[in-house]
N, C-alpha and C positions, 0 to 999 in steps of 0.2 A: 366689586368683590375683591378682598385682599388676596394676596398670593397664598397665605396660609389657609384661608377658607376655601379658595379655589382648589388647592391641593387636597384638602380633606375630602372635598366632593369627588375629585378625580379618583382618589385611592379607593373609594367604595364601589367602583364600577369595574367588573372584570369580564373577560371572555376566555374561559378555558383553563383547565388544569389537567396535565397529561402525564401518562405513566411510562416508566422505562423498565426494560427487562434485563436480567442478568444472564451471562453466558457461562457454560461449564468449562473446565480445563481439559485439554487434550495434548498429547505429544505430537511431534512432527507427523503430518498426515500422509505424506507421499515420499517413499524412499525405495532404493534398490534392496531386494531381498533374495536370499536363497531359500526356497520353500521345499518342504517335503511333499511329494505328490501322493495322491491316493492311488495305489496300485497294488499288485501282488507283492512287489518289493518297494521299499521306501526310497524311490529315486529322488535325488535332489535336482531342482531346476532353478535357473536364474530368472527372476521376474523384475524387469526394470520399472521403477516408479510405480510401485503398487501401493494400495491402501490397506488399512487394517480390515480384516475380514476376508482377505483374498485366499482362495484355496485352488490347488491345481490337481488335475487327474491326467496321468500319462499312460498312453497305450503304445508301447514300443519297447525297444531294447534298452537295457541298463548296463552301463560299463563303469566300473570303479565307483559305483554308488550314484551315478548321474545319468540323466536321460541321454541317449546316444542313438544317432542314425535316424532313419525315417520313422515317423510315428504321428500320433494325434495327441495334442495337448489341449485339454479343456480347462477353461478358467472360470471360476465361480466367485461371486461376492455375496457373502452371507447366504450361501446356498443357492443362489440364482445364477444360471449359466449366462455369462456375458460375452464370451468369445471362444472360438475353436480354431486351433492352428493345425494345418496339415502340412508337414514338411520335415526339414532336416534339423536335428540338434547335434551340436558338437560340444562334448564335455559339459552338458547341462545347459547350453545356451542355444537359442534359436539362431541358426547361421546357415546361409545359403539360400537356395530356392524354397519358397513356401507359399502358402495361401492362408490368410487369416480372415475368418468369417466372424463379424460382430453380431451381437444380438439383434441389432436393427436391420440386419441383412446387408450392411456395407461389407465389401470384400476388398482386401489388399492382396494382390498377387504379384510376386516378383522376388526381388532380392531382400534378404533379411541380414542384419548385422547387429551383433550384441543384443539380440532379443527384440529388435524393432525393425519395422520396414525402413530400409535405407538402401538406395540404389535405384535402378530402373524398375519402375513399378506401374501396374495398371490398378486403378481404384474404380470400383463400381459402387456408387453411392446408393443408399436406400431409396432415394427419390428418382432413380433412373439416370442421373447424370454420371459422366465418366471422365477420368483423367488418365493420360498416358504420358509418363515422363519421369523426371528425377524426383525422388522423395528422400527427405532426411528426417529420420526419427518421427515418422508419421506425418511430417509437414511437406506439402507440395512446395519445393524450393529448388529452382533450377529450370532448365529447358523442358517444356512439355506442351501438351495440347489438352485443353479442357472442353468437353462437349456438353452443352446444355440440353435440357429436356426437349426444346423445340428444334434441335439439330443445329442451332447456332454454335459457334465455337470460338475459343481464344487460342491463338498460337503464339508462343513466345516464352518469356521469362516469368516464372512465378516466384514470389518472395513471401515467405511466411503465409502460405495458403492463398495469396491474393495475386491477380494479374498485375504485373509490374511494368514490363516493356514488351510490346509486340502488337498484334493486330487482332481485332474482333472481326469475325466473318459472320454476318447475319445469314439466316436461312435463305434469304432472298439473293444472297451473293454480295450485298453491300459490305464494304470494308471500311473500318475505322481503326486508327492507330492510337496507341498511348506510349508515352515514354516516362518512366518513373512515376506511373499512375496518372499523369496529366495528358489530356487529349493533344495530339499533334497532327500535322498534315501527313508526316511520314516519319516513322520510327527509325532511329539509327540502327546500324548493323549490330546484331547481338549474337552471342554464342561463338564469336571468333576468338581463338586463343593461339598465341604463338607457341607452337609445340617445341620450339628450340629452348624454351624456358624450363621445360620439365627436367627435374633433377638438379637444377642449378640454383644457387642462392639469388633471390631477386630483392634488390634494395629499392625502397620507395621513400620519398621525402613527403611528410604529412603536416598539415596544419592542425589546429586544436580540434577540428571537427573530423579529422581522419581523411581529409581530401588531399589528393596529390598536389604539391606545389613545388616551386623551385627551391633548391637547397638553401638559399639565403633566407627564405621566408619560413623555413621548416621549424615546427615545434618539436618534431621527433622524426626518427628514422625507423623504418620497418624492414626486417629481413625475413623472408619466408622461402621455403622450398616446396615446389609442386611435384606431385606424382602423376597428375593428369590435369586436364583443363579445369581450372578453378578449384582444384582440390589439394590443399596443402597437406603434405605427409608429415611434416615436422611442426613443432611449435613455432609460432611467429614470435620473433624477438623485436622489441621496440627499444630505441635508444634516444637519449637526449642529444641535442646537436653536438655536445662535447664528447659523445660516444659512450657516456655512462649508461648503464642499463636502466630503462624506464619501465618495461613491462615484458612479461612472457605470457602468451595466450595460446589456446588451442582452437583451431577452426575446423569445421567440416565443410565450409564453403566460403570462398573469398573471391571478390572481384578487386583487382588492383586499383581501380579508379573510383569505385562507388562503394562507400562504407555501408550504405543502407542494405546492401545485399549480403553482408557478413552474417554467417551462421556460426555461433560459438557453441562449443561443446567440450567440456573438460576443464581442467584446472587453470587458474591464472594467478599471477603474482605481479604487483606493481611496486615501484620504488620511488622514494623521494629523490630530489636532485642530489642530496648528500650521500646517496647510495643505500640508505636504510630502507627496509621494507615499509611500504605504505599500506598495502592490503593483500589479502590472499583469500581465495575461495574457488568456486567452480560454477560452471554453466551446464545446464541440461536443457535440451530443446531450445537453445538460444536465450535462456533466461537464467537468472541467478538461482542456484539450487544447493542446498546443504549449508554448511557453516561458512560464514564470512567473518574475517577478522580485519580490523583496521588499526593502524599504529600512527603515533605522532613522529616528528622528525628525530626524536631522541630514541625511538625504538620502543616506546611504552605502548602497551595495548590500551586503546581508548574506546573500542566498540567491538562487541561480539553479537552477531545476529544469525538467525537461521531462516532459510527460505525453502519453499516447495514450488518449483517451477515458477519463479518470479514473485511469489506471494509470501509475505512474512508468515512464518509458521513455526513457532517455538520461541526460544529465549531471545530477547533483545536487551543487551546489557551495555551500559556506558560506564567507563572507569575514570577515576582521577589518575594523574600521572604516576602516583605512588602505588597504584594497583587497587586501591579501595573502590568499592562499588559506588558509582554516582547515581545511577538509576537502573531499574529493572522492570521489564514488561514481558508479558507472555501473550503470544498470538496463536490463534488457531485458524489457519487458512485465511489470513488477512483481517480477522476480527480480534481486537484487543480483548482478551478474556476479562470478564467482569467490568470491562471498560475502565479499568483502573491500572495504575502502575506505581511502582515504589521509587521514591527519591530519598537520597541520604546526603546531608551536607557535611562539611568538614568539621562542624561542631558536634557531630554525632546525632543530630536530630533526624528522625525518619518521618516521612510524610507519604500518605496514601493519596495519589493524585488521580482526579478524573477530569479529562478534557472533553467537554461536550462536543460531539460531532453532529452539527446541524444537518449535514447532507445525509449521513447514515440514518438519522432519525427524522427524515424529511416528513414522513407521514404524521409524526407527533407534533412537529413544530409548525407546520403550515396550517393556515386557517383562513377562511373567507366568510364574510358576512356583509350586510349593507353598511355596517358601522365601521368595520375594520378588517384587516387582512394581514397575513404574513407569508413570506415565501423565502426559500433557501436559494441564494444566488449561485452562479457558477463558481464564484470565488470561495464558496463554502460558508460565507457569512449569512446572517439572518436579517432580512429586511422586513420591518414592521410598518404598516401603513394604517393610520387612524384617520377616518374620513369625517368624523365629527368630534367635537370636543367631548372628551371622556377619557377613560384609561383602559389600557390593555395589559393584562398580566399573562405571561407565558412561562411555563415551566415544564421540563421533562422529568419531573420528580427527582431532580438531583438532591441528594440528602447529605447532611453532615451531622455527626454526633455532637450535640451541643455541650456535652461534658468534656470534649476534647478541645485542644487548641486548634485553630484552623485559619485558613486564608481563602477568601472568595474573591475572584477577580474577573474582569471582562474589559474588552475594548468597546467603547460605545461612541456613536456619532449621530448627530441630528443632521439628516440630509436636507430636510425641508420643514419649515414650521416656525412659529413665533418663538422668540428668545425666552419668553416667560415659562413655557411649558417644560416640566421636568421629565427626566428619564434616568434609568440606572438599575441598581441591584435590589432585589428583594431577598431577605434571608430570615432565618429563624421563623419561617412561615408555618402556621398550622391551619388557620382559617382567617377570614377577614376581621375577626375580633382579636387575633393574636398573630402579630408579625412585626418585622422591622424593615426599613428601607433606607438606602443610602443613594440619594439622587442629586443630580446637578441640573442646572439650566444654562442656556447659552448666554445669559446676561452676566455670567461669571460668579454664580453663587451655588451653594450646596446646602443640603439639609439631611439630618438623620431623624427619622420620624417612625413611629410605630403605634401599635395598640396592644394592650394587655387586658384580657377579659372585657374588650370593647371600649376601654378607656384610652383616650389619646395620650401619647407619650412624645413630646417634642424634646428629644435628647439633645438636639441643637435646633435653634431657629435657623431660618435662612441667613446664611453668612456669605459675605463677599470674599473672594480669594483670587489671587493672581495666577493660580495654577490651572484653571480651566482654560483650555485652548480656544482660539477664536471659532466662531460658527463655521461649520463644515469640516472641521478637523476632528480626528478621533481622540478620545480621552481614555486613559487607563484608570479604572476604578478598582480599589482593593479594600476589603474589610478583613482585618486581622484580629483574631481573638487570642490573647495571651493571658492565661490565668483569669483574673477577674476584670481584665481591661479589654475593651473593644476599641480598635484604632482604625482610622479612616485615612486613605491615601488617594490623591489625585495626581496621576502622572509621576508617581514615585515620591511625592512630597506629602508628608503627614499634615492633614488639615484639621484633625480633631481627635479626641479620645473621650469615651464615656465608660462608666462603670457597668460591668456585666451583672445584672440583677436577677439572673435566672432565665432559663430558656422560655421563649414563647412558641417554639416549634423547631423543626429540623429540616425544612425544605428550602431550596434555593431556586431563584428564577430571575426574570427581568421584568421591568415595568416601564411603560411609556404613558405620557399623559398629554392630551391636547392634539388637535388636528395637525398632521404632519407625517414625515417619513423618517424612520430611525433605523440605523444599522448596528447590529451586535456581532461581535466576533470574539473567538478565544475565551469562551466562558469556562473557567477552571475552578475546581474545588480542591484544596489541599487540606488534608486532615493529619495533624501531627500526633503521633502515638508512640508510647514505649514499645520496645521490641516484642515483649510477650503479648501485648494487646494487638500489635500489628499482625502477628502470625495468626491470631484468632480471627482476624477479619480478611486475610488474604490467602486464598487456597492455591498457592503456587510455591515452587521451591524457592528458598531464600539463598541467595548467593553470597559467598564470603570473598575474601581477598583473591584477586586474580592470580593464577599460577604463572 
């Protein structure tokens, strides 16, 4: 059978056509707020890191319009009680000794600071387990003892809510040690601190990973002042070896020798070696939170992003050095809204971009049958396996407006299989009587083939090219529509062009043919649109030149 005939046979056999969903647009989800409490008087109270729909009810004294003194603060979300605080407020902020009861019956009792459990605390969890020790902003972080339900316990250092260095004591009395989470025969001494360091500047020499090294091997210097064991009272200053400022950060917990114990909270600034600012932002609960800005070595703003407790949540904007917007995306708690973002090139063209996320849509892309299967790998790419000669078409209903100019691209690789079998992109797909394909084979050839109303269209026959990489290597395929021309690229080199004779459909996907294993990565659809049409398709704020 000829390659052409074999290909036609393969292209008529498919397994699966899948659907994608759209996401609505939201503003930043988690942020500090002063809220008016439901009470006889409208007292204000500070609520750290609250979400939309949060309401407060204060039972206690009010001073200068804010909750003050001992009282009870009830917290609701969309009308449902989620916590009750019994304790002290100072100028509208929970501060001092208190007890916080959550809706699942977990209790935090001890020291509160700036509205959160911070200090020596006892936690009684809903499942009966207990913790006594240091807490920083709700996190078990520092020296403490965790008691499990069966009366076994961990004694030692907790880091970000997990046992880090110390000993497990089983209910039978058996003891096991860990150091930096790894099992050891005997843990090193912990919790020791030279009290003579308190109140004095402490200088450390650090490598790129933040570990202490000799001064001659240092990538930076750090200076910090402690007010008590492991608790810096001032901002930590970092310097390059030439003593120029490298960064300024705020810690709530710091071990001089182990950077993994660091607990950041507050603002930070970093600098380029030439002294210009590199980035500025803030941490909350040891994670990026709020607005972060990044600059190039000339001081130009190159990136603006928004986070909620370490998760992208709001605007993500990239800029050209002259301040013009390069790209714009909008996230809602880690999810790219509508799974699309905006790109603008220096020629003034605007494109709406969708980068398919195989891992996020794992349930839509993965498939298994006797004849074929597909799975999302840990690397985020999609592996397609065909167990018998035949073809497999997979799509997450990625669509492109055929009236627009567009670019469809993906990285493709045949991991295993005969050279003759094709694989690549499907586009302008409506059904198997109306579609187009741009495919390559590992024998160094490509084809553009399709159907219109069931009639075969060989826009190009199989053609040899030097631009297909050797078997086992990845190839970058692109289909670009510009006006009435369709242009085809392999690894950045144009290999052909055909006339656009009207759309056969608007869906995009991938196709493999023949027994073997095929890997797909970075499937991207770019749709080029005029500004007015772009705004009609993208429900998010449009940014202009950077301030």
